[in-house]
N, C-alpha and C positions, 0 to 999 in steps of 0.2 A: 504494500500500500504506500503510495507516494504521498509525502506531506505537501500540503499547499504552501506555496512560498509566502513568507512573511512580508508584510508591507513595510514601507520605509519607517525607520525609527522616528518617534515623536521629537521634533526639535524643541529645545528649551528656550523660552524667552525670559531672560533674567530681568525681573522688574524691581526697581528701586522706588521707595516711597519718600517723598519730601513733604515735610510739614513746617508751617510757620505761624507765629502769632506775634503781632506787633508789640504788645505789652506783656509784662510779666505777671499781670493780674490773673490770679487763679491757677498759675502754673504749679503751685505747691499742693494743689488738690490731688487726691489719689487718682481721679480720672479727670483730665483737663482737655482743653481744646485740641492739643497736639495728639493726645491719645484718640480722640474722636475722629480726627482727620485720618490718622493711620488705620484705625479700625475700619473705616469706610473704604479706604483704598485697598486694604487687604481683602475685604469681602468682594470687591470688584475683581481683583486679580484671581481670587478663588473661582469666581464665576467663569473665568476664561481658561480654566484648567484644561479643558479639552483641546485648546489651541496651544498648549505647552507652556502657558504662563506660570511662573513660580515667583513668589515674593522673596527677595533677598532679606536675610535677617538683620543686616546692618541698618541702623537708624540714622536718618538725616533730619534732625529736628532743630529748628531755630526758634527758640522761645525768647520773646522780648526784642526782636529785631524787625526793623521796618523793611517793607518790600520795595522801597523807593531807590535802593542801590544794591550793589552786589557784595557789599562788605559784611558778609555773614559767614561765620565759621563752618556751619553744616553745609551751606551751599558751596563753599570753596572745596570742601572735602568731596562733595558730590561731583563737582566738575572735574576734580582731579581723578576720581574713579572712572568718569566718562572717558577722559583722555587715555586712561590705561586699558580701556576696552573691557571693563568689568560689568558694564550695564548695557542692556539692550533696549530697555524701555523705562521711562520715568513716569510715575503715576502721582498726580496731585489731586486734592479734593476740589480746588478751584484754581483757575489760571492765576489769579492775583496772589495765591500763596507762593508761587514761584517768583513773580515780579509784578510791581505796579507801574514800572517804567517801560514805555513802549520801546525805547532804544535798547534798554538792557534785555528786554524780552527778545528783541530781534537778534541781539548778539548771542544769546543762549541758544536760540533756534538755529543760528548759523553754525554754532559749535556742534549741536546735535546732528545737523545735516552732514557735517564733515565726518563725524564719528559714527554715522548711521544709527542713531539712537532715536527711537520713537518717543512721542510725548502725548500723554493722555490726561485730560481733566475729566474726572468721572461725573461731576454734576453738570457739566456743559457739553458732554459727549464730544470732546475735542480730541481728535486723533490725527497726527501728521503723516500717517503712513500712506493713505490713499491719494491718488491724483486729484480726486474731487476735493479732498481736504486741502491740497496745495493751492487749488484754484480759489477756494474760499479764503484761505489765509492770505493769498495775494490781494484779494479785494479788501480784506480786513486791515492789512497794513496800509494800503492806499487810502482807505477811508479815515483811519485814525491819524495818519500822517497829514492829511488834508485839514483835519480839524485842528491839529496842533499848530499848523502854520497859520490858520485863519484867526485863531483866538487863543494865543499863548497866555495872555493875561488872565483869562477866565479860568484856565487850568492851574494858575498859580505857579507855572513853570516857565523857564526861559530856554529856548532852543539852544543847544550847544553850538559853538562856533563852526564845527565841522558838519553840522546837520544840513542836509540839502546838497552836500557835495558827494557823499558816498552814493554810487549808482545813479547820481543825478536826482534822487528822490528821497532824501532824508534817511530815515531809519529803516527803509525797506531792504531786507537782505537780497543779495544778488539772485538767489534761487527763487525768491518770490516775485522777482521783477520780470522773469522771462515770460513771453507770451505763449511759448510752447512748453507745456508742463512736461518735464522729463519723467520717464517711466521709473517706478520704484522697483522694477524687477531686478535692477542691478544691486539692490540692497540684499543683505543676507537673508536667505530664504526663511530662516526661523522667525522672521517678523511677519510672515504672511497671515498669522492668526489675529493680528490687530484689527479692531473693528473700524467702522466708518467714522469720519470726522464731520460734524454737523455745524457747530457754531462756537464762537468764543467771544467773551467780553471781559476786558480788564476792569476790575472794580477800582474805585477811588477812595474806599473807606479806610482800609488799614494799611 
């Protein structure tokens, strides 16, 4: 009796979870905001188990740090691990947990693109893997870039001197600028299990 050939081995998608809270209020509680964010992210990753998603045990938690800049210890550690190829996908509760700055967010996405790391916001169904997601992200960056140019005073921010020079359109990453959206088939095949990207909005509260 011949044995039926086994299918291809399940590819593993190593998922890191990043959490952030702007103030230290409540962080001394047994179960705080950072725990809640991670718990939700872990539950989402578990729901993608059939696609090979696994949650990395390492914690990247920034309690008491603003999302308005990149000067955060856990974020720096996260980006260092991304550079070392230790992460396939970053999962956050909301986009603004990663960054409230459009320019910083664009820079992080540029790094993820180079390192072939997917980004998912579970409450906004944000996923950068699909070509449709890249199209929407293109429109997202263009829209927010236009708003910041038209009313910087209303946002309480001032555009940096180099804004508007890179790619000729401010903070828009080069890969989001192209009219021809590249295929993601060149990415590592283990990322094929990531779901669709629908929408994204940066919050201005924390």
